[in-house]
N, CA, C and O atoms as a GROMACS GRO file, in nm:
protein
  316
    1MET      N    1   1.874   3.279   0.936
    1MET     CA    2   1.837   3.191   0.824
    1MET      C    3   1.963   3.131   0.764
    1MET      O    4   2.058   3.203   0.734
    2ALA      N    5   1.965   3.002   0.746
    2ALA     CA    6   2.082   2.935   0.690
    2ALA      C    7   2.094   2.965   0.541
    2ALA      O    8   1.995   2.964   0.467
    3GLN      N    9   2.215   2.990   0.500
    3GLN     CA   10   2.240   3.019   0.359
    3GLN      C   11   2.249   2.888   0.282
    3GLN      O   12   2.316   2.794   0.324
    4LYS      N   13   2.181   2.883   0.169
    4LYS     CA   14   2.184   2.764   0.086
    4LYS      C   15   2.278   2.788  -0.031
    4LYS      O   16   2.282   2.897  -0.087
    5LYS      N   17   2.353   2.685  -0.067
    5LYS     CA   18   2.446   2.696  -0.179
    5LYS      C   19   2.367   2.707  -0.308
    5LYS      O   20   2.277   2.628  -0.335
    6LEU      N   21   2.403   2.805  -0.387
    6LEU     CA   22   2.339   2.821  -0.517
    6LEU      C   23   2.418   2.743  -0.620
    6LEU      O   24   2.541   2.746  -0.622
    7LEU      N   25   2.345   2.673  -0.706
    7LEU     CA   26   2.405   2.589  -0.808
    7LEU      C   27   2.364   2.636  -0.947
    7LEU      O   28   2.251   2.681  -0.967
    8SER      N   29   2.455   2.624  -1.040
    8SER     CA   30   2.419   2.653  -1.180
    8SER      C   31   2.340   2.533  -1.233
    8SER      O   32   2.345   2.425  -1.174
    9PRO      N   33   2.268   2.552  -1.344
    9PRO     CA   34   2.199   2.437  -1.404
    9PRO      C   35   2.297   2.322  -1.435
    9PRO      O   36   2.261   2.205  -1.423
   10LYS      N   37   2.419   2.356  -1.476
   10LYS     CA   38   2.519   2.253  -1.506
   10LYS      C   39   2.557   2.177  -1.379
   10LYS      O   40   2.564   2.054  -1.380
   11GLU      N   41   2.581   2.249  -1.270
   11GLU     CA   42   2.619   2.184  -1.144
   11GLU      C   43   2.507   2.095  -1.092
   11GLU      O   44   2.532   1.981  -1.053
   12LEU      N   45   2.384   2.145  -1.093
   12LEU     CA   46   2.272   2.064  -1.046
   12LEU      C   47   2.256   1.940  -1.135
   12LEU      O   48   2.235   1.830  -1.084
   13GLY      N   49   2.267   1.959  -1.265
   13GLY     CA   50   2.255   1.846  -1.357
   13GLY      C   51   2.358   1.738  -1.331
   13GLY      O   52   2.327   1.619  -1.336
   14GLU      N   53   2.481   1.779  -1.302
   14GLU     CA   54   2.586   1.682  -1.272
   14GLU      C   55   2.556   1.606  -1.144
   14GLU      O   56   2.583   1.486  -1.135
   15ILE      N   57   2.500   1.674  -1.044
   15ILE     CA   58   2.469   1.611  -0.916
   15ILE      C   59   2.355   1.512  -0.929
   15ILE      O   60   2.361   1.402  -0.874
   16VAL      N   61   2.250   1.549  -1.003
   16VAL     CA   62   2.129   1.466  -1.007
   16VAL      C   63   2.121   1.377  -1.131
   16VAL      O   64   2.029   1.296  -1.142
   17GLY      N   65   2.215   1.391  -1.224
   17GLY     CA   66   2.217   1.303  -1.340
   17GLY      C   67   2.129   1.346  -1.456
   17GLY      O   68   2.080   1.263  -1.532
   18LEU      N   69   2.107   1.477  -1.469
   18LEU     CA   70   2.031   1.530  -1.582
   18LEU      C   71   2.122   1.617  -1.667
   18LEU      O   72   2.225   1.665  -1.620
   19SER      N   73   2.084   1.636  -1.792
   19SER     CA   74   2.160   1.727  -1.877
   19SER      C   75   2.121   1.871  -1.843
   19SER      O   76   2.018   1.896  -1.781
   20VAL      N   77   2.205   1.964  -1.884
   20VAL     CA   78   2.175   2.105  -1.863
   20VAL      C   79   2.043   2.140  -1.931
   20VAL      O   80   1.962   2.216  -1.877
   21ALA      N   81   2.021   2.085  -2.050
   21ALA     CA   82   1.897   2.113  -2.125
   21ALA      C   83   1.775   2.064  -2.047
   21ALA      O   84   1.672   2.131  -2.046
   22GLN      N   85   1.785   1.948  -1.983
   22GLN     CA   86   1.672   1.896  -1.906
   22GLN      C   87   1.644   1.984  -1.784
   22GLN      O   88   1.529   2.011  -1.752
   23VAL      N   89   1.750   2.028  -1.717
   23VAL     CA   90   1.733   2.117  -1.601
   23VAL      C   91   1.668   2.247  -1.645
   23VAL      O   92   1.574   2.294  -1.582
   24ARG      N   93   1.718   2.305  -1.755
   24ARG     CA   94   1.662   2.431  -1.804
   24ARG      C   95   1.517   2.415  -1.848
   24ARG      O   96   1.436   2.506  -1.828
   25ALA      N   97   1.483   2.301  -1.906
   25ALA     CA   98   1.344   2.276  -1.947
   25ALA      C   99   1.252   2.273  -1.825
   25ALA      O  100   1.141   2.327  -1.830
   26LEU      N  101   1.296   2.211  -1.716
   26LEU     CA  102   1.216   2.209  -1.594
   26LEU      C  103   1.200   2.350  -1.537
   26LEU      O  104   1.093   2.385  -1.486
   27MET      N  105   1.305   2.430  -1.546
   27MET     CA  106   1.298   2.569  -1.500
   27MET      C  107   1.200   2.648  -1.587
   27MET      O  108   1.116   2.722  -1.535
   28ASN      N  109   1.211   2.632  -1.718
   28ASN     CA  110   1.125   2.707  -1.811
   28ASN      C  111   0.978   2.667  -1.799
   28ASN      O  112   0.889   2.749  -1.821
   29ASP      N  113   0.953   2.540  -1.763
   29ASP     CA  114   0.815   2.492  -1.745
   29ASP      C  115   0.756   2.538  -1.613
   29ASP      O  116   0.636   2.522  -1.589
   30GLY      N  117   0.840   2.596  -1.526
   30GLY     CA  118   0.792   2.638  -1.395
   30GLY      C  119   0.784   2.524  -1.295
   30GLY      O  120   0.724   2.539  -1.189
   31ARG      N  121   0.844   2.410  -1.328
   31ARG     CA  122   0.838   2.294  -1.239
   31ARG      C  123   0.953   2.292  -1.140
   31ARG      O  124   0.944   2.228  -1.036
   32LEU      N  125   1.062   2.362  -1.172
   32LEU     CA  126   1.180   2.365  -1.087
   32LEU      C  127   1.209   2.510  -1.052
   32LEU      O  128   1.237   2.591  -1.139
   33GLU      N  129   1.202   2.541  -0.922
   33GLU     CA  130   1.221   2.680  -0.880
   33GLU      C  131   1.368   2.721  -0.890
   33GLU      O  132   1.458   2.638  -0.881
   34PHE      N  133   1.389   2.850  -0.910
   34PHE     CA  134   1.525   2.902  -0.922
   34PHE      C  135   1.528   3.044  -0.869
   34PHE      O  136   1.425   3.108  -0.849
   35VAL      N  137   1.651   3.092  -0.846
   35VAL     CA  138   1.674   3.229  -0.803
   35VAL      C  139   1.727   3.304  -0.925
   35VAL      O  140   1.828   3.266  -0.984
   36GLU      N  141   1.657   3.411  -0.962
   36GLU     CA  142   1.700   3.488  -1.078
   36GLU      C  143   1.794   3.599  -1.032
   36GLU      O  144   1.751   3.698  -0.974
   37ILE      N  145   1.923   3.580  -1.058
   37ILE     CA  146   2.025   3.676  -1.020
   37ILE      C  147   2.021   3.796  -1.116
   37ILE      O  148   2.030   3.911  -1.074
   38SER      N  149   2.008   3.766  -1.244
   38SER     CA  150   1.991   3.868  -1.348
   38SER      C  151   1.907   3.804  -1.457
   38SER      O  152   1.870   3.687  -1.446
   39SER      N  153   1.877   3.879  -1.562
   39SER     CA  154   1.792   3.823  -1.668
   39SER      C  155   1.856   3.701  -1.734
   39SER      O  156   1.786   3.616  -1.790
   40LYS      N  157   1.989   3.690  -1.728
   40LYS     CA  158   2.058   3.576  -1.791
   40LYS      C  159   2.113   3.476  -1.691
   40LYS      O  160   2.155   3.367  -1.730
   41THR      N  161   2.114   3.509  -1.563
   41THR     CA  162   2.173   3.420  -1.462
   41THR      C  163   2.066   3.369  -1.368
   41THR      O  164   2.007   3.446  -1.291
   42LYS      N  165   2.043   3.239  -1.374
   42LYS     CA  166   1.944   3.174  -1.288
   42LYS      C  167   2.015   3.062  -1.213
   42LYS      O  168   2.083   2.979  -1.274
   43MET      N  169   1.999   3.061  -1.082
   43MET     CA  170   2.067   2.963  -0.998
   43MET      C  171   1.963   2.878  -0.925
   43MET      O  172   1.849   2.919  -0.907
   44LEU      N  173   2.005   2.759  -0.883
   44LEU     CA  174   1.915   2.664  -0.819
   44LEU      C  175   1.971   2.622  -0.684
   44LEU      O  176   2.088   2.643  -0.653
   45THR      N  177   1.884   2.561  -0.603
   45THR     CA  178   1.926   2.506  -0.474
   45THR      C  179   1.887   2.358  -0.468
   45THR      O  180   1.797   2.314  -0.538
   46MET      N  181   1.956   2.284  -0.383
   46MET     CA  182   1.920   2.143  -0.364
   46MET      C  183   1.782   2.132  -0.299
   46MET      O  184   1.709   2.038  -0.327
   47SER      N  185   1.747   2.227  -0.213
   47SER     CA  186   1.614   2.220  -0.151
   47SER      C  187   1.505   2.239  -0.256
   47SER      O  188   1.398   2.178  -0.247
   48GLY      N  189   1.531   2.323  -0.357
   48GLY     CA  190   1.436   2.338  -0.468
   48GLY      C  191   1.424   2.208  -0.547
   48GLY      O  192   1.314   2.170  -0.588
   49TRP      N  193   1.538   2.140  -0.569
   49TRP     CA  194   1.536   2.011  -0.638
   49TRP      C  195   1.457   1.908  -0.558
   49TRP      O  196   1.377   1.833  -0.614
   50GLU      N  197   1.479   1.905  -0.426
   50GLU     CA  198   1.408   1.810  -0.341
   50GLU      C  199   1.258   1.835  -0.342
   50GLU      O  200   1.179   1.740  -0.342
   51ARG      N  201   1.217   1.962  -0.343
   51ARG     CA  202   1.074   1.996  -0.353
   51ARG      C  203   1.017   1.948  -0.486
   51ARG      O  204   0.908   1.891  -0.491
   52PHE      N  205   1.092   1.971  -0.594
   52PHE     CA  206   1.049   1.924  -0.726
   52PHE      C  207   1.028   1.772  -0.724
   52PHE      O  208   0.927   1.722  -0.773
   53GLN      N  209   1.124   1.700  -0.666
   53GLN     CA  210   1.112   1.554  -0.660
   53GLN      C  211   0.988   1.511  -0.584
   53GLN      O  212   0.916   1.422  -0.629
   54ARG      N  213   0.962   1.572  -0.469
   54ARG     CA  214   0.842   1.537  -0.390
   54ARG      C  215   0.715   1.562  -0.470
   54ARG      O  216   0.624   1.480  -0.470
   55ASN      N  217   0.710   1.677  -0.538
   55ASN     CA  218   0.589   1.712  -0.614
   55ASN      C  219   0.574   1.627  -0.740
   55ASN      O  220   0.462   1.601  -0.784
   56ALA      N  221   0.685   1.584  -0.799
   56ALA     CA  222   0.679   1.512  -0.926
   56ALA      C  223   0.668   1.360  -0.907
   56ALA      O  224   0.636   1.289  -1.002
   57THR      N  225   0.693   1.311  -0.787
   57THR     CA  226   0.691   1.167  -0.763
   57THR      C  227   0.547   1.119  -0.751
   57THR      O  228   0.470   1.167  -0.668
   58LYS      N  229   0.513   1.023  -0.834
   58LYS     CA  230   0.379   0.964  -0.834
   58LYS      C  231   0.392   0.817  -0.799
   58LYS      O  232   0.484   0.749  -0.842
   59VAL      N  233   0.299   0.768  -0.720
   59VAL     CA  234   0.297   0.627  -0.682
   59VAL      C  235   0.169   0.567  -0.736
   59VAL      O  236   0.059   0.613  -0.704
   60LYS      N  237   0.184   0.465  -0.818
   60LYS     CA  238   0.066   0.399  -0.871
   60LYS      C  239   0.016   0.298  -0.769
   60LYS      O  240   0.089   0.210  -0.724
   61ARG      N  241  -0.111   0.315  -0.733
   61ARG     CA  242  -0.171   0.223  -0.638
   61ARG      C  243  -0.208   0.092  -0.708
   61ARG      O  244  -0.245   0.094  -0.826
   62PRO      N  245  -0.197  -0.019  -0.638
   62PRO     CA  246  -0.242  -0.147  -0.698
   62PRO      C  247  -0.390  -0.137  -0.735
   62PRO      O  248  -0.466  -0.064  -0.672
   63GLU      N  249  -0.430  -0.212  -0.837
   63GLU     CA  250  -0.569  -0.207  -0.883
   63GLU      C  251  -0.667  -0.242  -0.773
   63GLU      O  252  -0.780  -0.192  -0.772
   64SER      N  253  -0.625  -0.327  -0.680
   64SER     CA  254  -0.716  -0.365  -0.571
   64SER      C  255  -0.749  -0.246  -0.481
   64SER      O  256  -0.851  -0.246  -0.413
   65GLU      N  257  -0.663  -0.143  -0.480
   65GLU     CA  258  -0.687  -0.024  -0.399
   65GLU      C  259  -0.751   0.089  -0.478
   65GLU      O  260  -0.788   0.192  -0.420
   66GLN      N  261  -0.765   0.072  -0.609
   66GLN     CA  262  -0.824   0.176  -0.692
   66GLN      C  263  -0.975   0.179  -0.669
   66GLN      O  264  -1.038   0.074  -0.661
   67PRO      N  265  -1.033   0.298  -0.659
   67PRO     CA  266  -1.179   0.304  -0.649
   67PRO      C  267  -1.241   0.254  -0.778
   67PRO      O  268  -1.191   0.284  -0.887
   68SER      N  269  -1.347   0.179  -0.768
   68SER     CA  270  -1.409   0.126  -0.890
   68SER      C  271  -1.550   0.180  -0.904
   68SER      O  272  -1.621   0.202  -0.805
   69LEU      N  273  -1.590   0.199  -1.028
   69LEU     CA  274  -1.725   0.243  -1.060
   69LEU      C  275  -1.799   0.127  -1.123
   69LEU      O  276  -1.740   0.047  -1.195
   70PRO      N  277  -1.927   0.117  -1.097
   70PRO     CA  278  -2.005   0.014  -1.167
   70PRO      C  279  -1.996   0.035  -1.318
   70PRO      O  280  -1.993   0.149  -1.365
   71LEU      N  281  -1.992  -0.073  -1.392
   71LEU     CA  282  -1.984  -0.062  -1.538
   71LEU      C  283  -2.104   0.010  -1.594
   71LEU      O  284  -2.216  -0.008  -1.546
   72GLY      N  285  -2.081   0.092  -1.695
   72GLY     CA  286  -2.189   0.160  -1.764
   72GLY      C  287  -2.230   0.290  -1.702
   72GLY      O  288  -2.311   0.362  -1.762
   73GLU      N  289  -2.180   0.326  -1.586
   73GLU     CA  290  -2.216   0.453  -1.525
   73GLU      C  291  -2.104   0.554  -1.547
   73GLU      O  292  -1.990   0.529  -1.506
   74PRO      N  293  -2.134   0.666  -1.609
   74PRO     CA  294  -2.030   0.766  -1.634
   74PRO      C  295  -1.987   0.834  -1.505
   74PRO      O  296  -2.063   0.842  -1.408
   75GLN      N  297  -1.864   0.882  -1.506
   75GLN     CA  298  -1.816   0.959  -1.391
   75GLN      C  299  -1.874   1.098  -1.401
   75GLN      O  300  -1.878   1.157  -1.509
   76HIS      N  301  -1.920   1.153  -1.289
   76HIS     CA  302  -1.971   1.290  -1.285
   76HIS      C  303  -1.894   1.366  -1.181
   76HIS      O  304  -1.867   1.315  -1.072
   77SER      N  305  -1.858   1.486  -1.214
   77SER     CA  306  -1.793   1.569  -1.113
   77SER      C  307  -1.895   1.671  -1.064
   77SER      O  308  -1.973   1.725  -1.143
   78SER      N  309  -1.894   1.695  -0.936
   78SER     CA  310  -1.988   1.793  -0.881
   78SER      C  311  -1.940   1.934  -0.915
   78SER      O  312  -1.821   1.963  -0.908
   79LEU      N  313  -2.032   2.019  -0.951
   79LEU     CA  314  -1.994   2.155  -0.991
   79LEU      C  315  -2.005   2.247  -0.878
   79LEU      O  316  -1.977   2.366  -0.892
   0.00000   0.00000   0.00000
């Protein structure tokens, strides 16, 4: 198994252009994975950042591709 370089929140932030506080907020929200070395030391990997980017990236489809409902009919979800 290839070893991945572990980065501090500061190092990752400098690489990707976020503040340390923004990186830590993503970690605390559970959106950015990390390796917990100790209760106070949490490290990150670029592969974890890349996974976060893939999961967080949203593409808005043009309205012509959006599914449309007839006016006046409520949306129902099947239970």
